[in-house]
C-alpha positions in Angstrom: 17.2 -10.5 19.9 20.5 -10.3 18.3 20.8 -9.1 14.8 22.5 -10.7 12.2 24.2 -9.8 9.0 23.8 -10.8 5.5 25.0 -14.0 5.4 28.0 -15.2 2.6 25.8 -16.1 0.0 25.7 -15.8 -4.1 23.3 -13.4 -4.4 20.8 -13.9 -7.5 20.2 -11.9 -10.7 17.4 -13.1 -12.0 14.3 -15.4 -11.2 15.8 -18.7 -12.8 19.0 -18.6 -10.7 16.9 -19.1 -7.6 15.7 -22.4 -5.6 12.6 -22.0 -6.6 10.1 -25.2 -7.6 9.5 -25.6 -11.2 6.2 -24.6 -11.0 6.4 -21.2 -9.5 9.3 -20.3 -12.0 7.2 -21.4 -15.2 4.8 -18.6 -13.0 7.2 -15.7 -13.3 8.4 -16.2 -16.0 5.0 -15.9 -17.4 4.4 -13.1 -15.8 7.2 -11.2 -17.8 9.3 -10.8 -15.0 13.1 -11.2 -15.0 15.6 -9.2 -13.6 15.4 -9.4 -9.7 14.5 -5.6 -7.5 17.6 -5.3 -4.7 14.6 -6.9 -2.0 14.4 -9.7 -4.2 17.7 -9.9 -4.9 18.8 -10.5 -0.7 15.7 -11.3 0.7 14.1 -14.7 -1.2 17.5 -17.0 -0.5 17.4 -15.4 3.0 13.6 -16.6 3.9 13.5 -20.2 1.4 16.6 -20.7 4.0 14.0 -19.8 7.5 15.6 -17.2 8.6 13.9 -14.3 10.7 13.9 -11.2 8.4 14.1 -7.5 8.8 13.6 -6.0 5.5 13.4 -1.4 5.5 12.1 -1.6 1.7 10.2 0.9 0.9 6.4 0.8 -1.4 6.9 -0.4 -5.0 9.7 -2.4 -4.3 8.8 -5.7 -4.8 8.6 -6.8 -1.4 5.1 -8.5 -1.4 6.7 -11.1 -4.0 9.9 -11.3 -1.9 7.9 -12.8 0.5 4.9 -14.6 -1.7 7.4 -16.5 -3.7 8.9 -18.2 -0.7 5.6 -18.6 1.2 4.3 -20.8 -1.8 7.4 -23.2 -2.0 7.1 -24.1 1.6 3.6 -24.8 1.3 2.3 -28.3 1.3 -1.0 -28.6 -0.8 -2.4 -31.6 1.0 -2.4 -30.2 4.2 -5.2 -28.3 4.5 -4.3 -26.1 7.3 -3.2 -22.6 7.3 1.0 -23.0 6.8 1.3 -19.0 6.4 -0.4 -16.1 8.1 0.6 -12.7 6.7 -0.5 -9.5 8.6 -1.0 -6.1 6.8 -2.7 -3.1 8.3 -5.8 -2.0 6.3 -8.2 -4.2 3.8 -6.9 -2.9 0.7 -3.7 -4.1 1.5 -5.2 -7.4 2.8 -6.3 -7.3 -1.4 -3.9 -6.5 -2.6 -1.1 -9.0 -0.7 -3.5 -12.0 -1.6 -4.5 -11.5 -5.0 -0.4 -11.5 -5.6 -0.2 -14.5 -4.3 -3.0 -16.0 -6.0 -1.7 -14.8 -9.4 2.0 -16.2 -8.2 0.3 -19.8 -7.6 -2.2 -19.7 -10.2 -0.4 -23.1 -11.2 -0.2 -24.7 -7.1 -3.1 -27.5 -7.6 -5.5 -26.9 -4.8 -3.9 -23.4 -3.6 -6.4 -21.4 -0.8 -5.8 -18.3 0.1 -8.2 -16.6 2.7 -9.0 -12.8 3.5 -9.4 -12.3 7.1 -10.2 -8.3 7.1 -12.8 -6.5 9.3 -14.9 -4.7 7.6 -16.1 -7.9 6.1 -18.7 -10.5 6.9 -17.6 -13.3 9.9 -18.9 -16.4 8.2 -17.8 -16.4 5.2 -14.0 -16.3 6.9 -15.5 -19.0 9.3 -16.6 -21.2 6.7 -13.4 -20.7 4.1 -11.5 -21.6 7.5 -14.1 -24.7 8.3 -13.1 -26.3 4.4 -9.3 -25.8 5.1 -7.0 -22.7 3.7 -3.3 -22.9 3.3 -2.2 -19.0 4.0 -4.3 -16.3 5.9 -3.9 -12.6 4.8 -5.5 -10.2 7.2 -5.7 -7.4 10.1 -4.2 -7.8 12.9 -7.4 -7.2 14.8 -9.8 -10.1 12.7 -6.9 -12.9 12.7 -6.8 -12.6 17.0 -10.4 -13.0 16.8 -10.6 -15.9 15.0 -7.7 -17.0 16.9 -9.3 -16.4 20.3 -12.6 -18.1 18.7 -10.1 -21.0 18.0 -11.1 -20.3 14.2 -7.8 -19.9 13.2 -5.0 -22.0 14.2 -1.5 -21.5 14.7 0.1 -24.8 14.5 0.5 -25.3 11.5 2.1 -22.1 10.9 5.6 -21.7 10.1 5.6 -18.4 8.5 4.3 -14.8 9.8 5.0 -12.0 7.4 4.4 -9.2 8.8 3.7 -6.1 6.1 4.0 -2.3 7.0 5.4 -3.1 10.1 6.1 0.0 11.1 2.6 1.5 10.0 1.5 -1.5 12.1 2.3 0.0 15.6 1.3 3.2 14.3 -2.2 2.3 14.2 -2.0 1.6 17.1 -1.7 -2.7 16.3 0.6 -3.4 18.9 -0.8 -4.6 21.2 -2.8 -7.8 18.7 0.7 -8.5 17.2 1.9 -8.8 20.5 -0.8 -11.3 21.2 -0.9 -13.0 18.1 3.2 -13.3 18.1 2.8 -14.9 21.4 0.4 -17.7 20.7 2.1 -18.9 17.4 4.9 -21.9 17.5 8.3 -20.6 18.7 9.9 -22.6 16.0 8.3 -20.2 13.0 9.9 -17.5 10.6 9.1 -14.3 11.2 9.8 -11.4 9.0 8.9 -8.1 9.5 8.5 -5.9 6.0 8.5 -2.0 6.6 9.5 1.4 5.2 11.4 2.4 8.5 13.1 0.8 11.1 11.9 2.8 14.3 12.2 1.8 18.0 9.4 0.2 18.4 10.0 -2.1 15.5 13.4 -2.8 16.4 11.6 -3.7 20.2 9.6 -6.0 18.6 12.2 -7.6 17.0 13.7 -8.1 20.0 11.0 -10.1 21.5 9.5 -11.7 18.9 12.2 -12.3 16.3 15.6 -15.5 16.3 18.6 -14.1 15.1 16.9 -11.7 12.1 19.1 -10.7 9.3 18.5 -7.1 8.8 18.2 -5.7 5.1 18.2 -2.1 4.3 17.2 -2.6 0.9 16.1 1.3 0.4 16.2 4.3 3.2 15.0 7.9 3.4 18.1 9.0 1.3 16.9 6.7 -1.5 13.6 7.4 -1.8 12.3 6.8 -4.9 15.0 8.6 -7.0 13.0 8.7 -9.9 10.4 10.6 -8.3 11.1 14.7 -8.9 11.0 16.2 -5.1 9.0 20.1 -5.3 7.9 22.7 -2.9 6.1 25.6 -3.0 6.1 27.7 -0.5 2.7 29.4 0.0 0.5 32.0 2.5 -2.1 29.8 4.3 -4.7 32.0 2.6 -3.3 30.2 -0.7 -3.1 26.8 -0.4 -6.0 25.8 -2.3 -5.3 28.7 -5.1 -1.8 26.8 -5.4 -3.3 23.8 -5.2 -5.6 24.5 -7.9 -2.5 26.0 -9.8 -0.3 23.3 -9.8 -3.3 20.7 -10.9 -3.8 22.8 -14.2 -0.9 24.2 -14.6 0.5 19.8 -15.5 -2.5 18.2 -15.1 -2.1 14.6 -14.2 -3.9 11.9 -15.2 -4.2 10.8 -11.4 -3.2 12.3 -8.3 -3.5 12.2 -4.2 -3.5 14.9 -2.1 -2.9 14.3 1.3 -4.1 16.5 4.1 -3.7 15.7 7.9 -7.1 16.2 9.1 -10.1 15.2 8.0 -12.4 18.6 7.6 -9.3 19.7 6.0 -10.0 16.8 3.3 -13.7 17.9 3.3 -12.7 20.9 2.5 -10.4 20.8 -0.3 -12.8 18.2 -1.9 -15.6 20.7 -2.2 -12.9 23.4 -3.5 -11.7 20.9 -5.9 -15.0 19.9 -6.6 -16.1 23.3 -7.6 -13.7 24.4 -10.1 -13.9 21.7 -12.2 -11.4 19.4 -11.2 -12.5 15.6 -11.0 -12.7 15.1 -7.4 -13.2 12.4 -4.6 -12.3 11.6 -1.5 -10.9 9.1 1.8 -11.4 9.5 5.0 -12.5 7.5 8.5 -16.2 8.4 7.4 -16.9 6.3 4.9 -18.3 3.6 5.3 -16.4 0.0 3.9 -18.8 0.5 1.0 -18.5 4.1 0.1 -14.5 3.1 0.4 -14.6 0.5 -1.8 -16.9 2.5 -4.0 -14.1 5.3 -3.8 -11.0 3.1 -4.9 -13.6 2.0 -8.1 -13.4 5.2 -9.4 -9.9 6.1 -8.5 -8.7 2.5 -10.5 -10.7 2.9 -13.2 -9.6 6.4 -14.1 -13.1 7.5 -13.6 -11.6 9.7 -10.9 -8.6 12.0 -11.3 -7.9 13.4 -7.7 -8.0 11.7 -4.5 -8.4 13.4 -1.3 -7.6 12.2 1.6 -5.7 11.9 4.9 -3.2 9.4 5.6 -4.6 6.8 7.7 -7.6 6.4 5.4 -5.0 6.2 2.5 -3.5 3.4 4.2 -2.5 0.7 1.6 -3.5 2.1 -1.2 -2.1 0.5 -4.7 -3.1 3.0 -7.6 -1.5 2.1 -10.9 0.7 4.3 -12.7 0.1 7.5 -10.5 1.6 10.4 -11.3 2.0 12.9 -8.5 1.1 12.9 -4.7 0.8 16.4 -3.5 1.3 17.3 0.4 -1.7 19.9 0.8 -0.2 19.9 4.5 3.0 19.0 5.0 3.3 15.6 7.5 4.5 15.6 11.0 6.7 12.9 11.0 9.1 11.9 7.4 8.6 8.9 7.8 5.1 9.6 6.6 6.3 12.0 3.4 8.2 9.2 2.3 5.5 6.7 2.7 2.9 9.2 1.1 5.8 10.1 -2.3 7.0 6.0 -2.9 2.7 5.7 -4.0 4.1 7.5 -7.0 7.6 6.3 -9.3 6.5 2.9 -9.0 8.6 0.3 -10.8 11.2 2.8 -12.2 8.2 5.3 -13.4 9.0 8.6 -13.2 6.8 10.7 -10.5 6.4 13.9 -9.0 5.6 14.6 -5.1 5.1 18.4 -4.4 5.6 19.9 -1.1 2.9 23.1 -0.1 5.2 24.9 2.5 3.8 27.4 4.3 5.6 29.2 7.1 4.5 27.4 9.8 5.7 24.3 7.9 9.8 25.6 7.9 10.9 23.2 10.4 8.9 20.2 9.3 10.0 20.5 5.4 13.7 21.3 6.9 13.3 17.9 9.1 12.4 16.6 6.2 15.5 17.8 3.7 16.9 15.6 6.1 15.8 12.4 6.3 16.5 11.9 2.8 19.3 13.4 2.7 18.5 15.7 0.2 16.8 19.4 -0.3 13.1 20.0 -1.9 13.4 21.3 -5.1 12.0 25.1 -4.8 9.9 26.4 -7.2 9.2 30.2 -8.4 6.4 31.6 -6.8 3.1 30.9 -8.4 2.4 34.0 -10.7 -1.2 35.3 -9.3 -3.2 37.8 -11.2 -4.0 41.2 -9.1 -7.1 40.4 -8.5 -5.6 37.7 -6.1 -6.3 34.8 -8.9 -4.6 32.2 -10.4 -3.0 33.5 -13.9 -5.1 33.2 -16.5 -2.6 30.6 -18.5 -3.6 27.9 -16.4 -6.1 25.3 -17.6 -8.4 23.4 -16.0 -7.9 19.6 -15.9 -9.6 17.1 -18.1 -12.1 15.4 -17.5 -11.6 11.3 -16.4 -12.4 9.6 -19.4 -13.9 6.6 -17.6 -17.7 6.4 -15.8 -18.2 4.0 -12.2 -21.5 3.2 -12.0 -22.4 1.5 -8.5 -25.1 -1.2 -8.9 -26.8 -2.1 -5.7 -28.3 -5.6 -6.4 -26.9 -8.3 -8.3 -27.8 -12.4 -8.1 -30.6 -12.0 -5.2 -32.3 -9.4 -6.9 -32.1 -11.7 -9.7 -30.3 -9.2 -11.9 -29.1 -10.4 -15.4 -26.2 -8.5 -16.9 -28.5 -7.8 -20.1 -30.7 -5.5 -17.2 -27.6 -3.3 -17.3 -26.9 -3.2 -20.4 -30.3 -2.5 -21.2 -30.6 0.1 -18.7 -27.4 1.8 -20.2 -28.1 1.8 -23.8 -32.1 2.0 -23.4 -32.7 6.0 -24.2 -30.0 4.7 -27.4 -31.7 2.1 -28.5 
């Protein structure tokens, strides 16, 4: 594989200057998009030219539109067969990407986008593929399952996009990705989008891309300058006390607290709940329905604080996230960048706070070296003489919304009026 420099070409400054179809430009205008983000400025023209691409760009940079618009532009909607495949590491990210493609393609008559992810029934996916779809957005395992069954035919797939490629490899999907790429047509376009560029991505690119153009839009040192990155030095026995102080001193509307282990997630969630903080958790032991309910509560703002491991939180996209707390420092700087990239998105301000114990200092130094900036050290927490928190810190306000999980639907002959009646019955 030979990487190509960015070709000399005029770069678009706004969406109307892009060589997209009139229909797509109309939708872009309706959605209020005007100025291109850096990844869109450089990536969209290259993808429209059919170039293979390695795009290093952080979360929230507009990368989904950067590959979705070229995919939509190149579709032949009269052919009901898969023409583009987007691989994502998690079901949640698949859902988000498919939603974006459908939104951008809402004026494309007859457009069919299928989510083919694990944790969901196979039969509806098989039926959709049998009827014919244009774009498949899926996890590597489920996509490969369909390919092996013969239900997903890659013959007509001219574009394959691997989103969050670095996380995909971290999660152990390398073998599935290799089998999918080896089974696809040789003249396809392949684009890798990744927040980091480890050697594993370089090796994958060398094996499966043709003269890819490498774009580095945002690196560690560019990690969301709108995010205030702070650090509190803590003793291990004070981590929970410090976390409570952080949440009480400047209560967030929404926050994610990251832990390295599932056991720590349960411990932190229990402590926060006992302290009166509106809290939920994500970890690997949750069933898909439970996970969906937790995410619905977070997105509906009926839970203020989500406690999660990195594996459980992969692919999450939460609008207007105020705060990310590293309850434990991640083992790799790349994971830190992924964590904090969930706040301070779309030009909005965000906060990232890391709790640094004595054994974490070398990891904090590695992060500072990677992002080429120091973490902003905060003054010691003013604990009182009894070891508790200073009284001026208040408990965060309760969530302003409530989310109900209703285990029933049309099959149970349940009507909207039944739900409304149950909610309002006591009050008349």
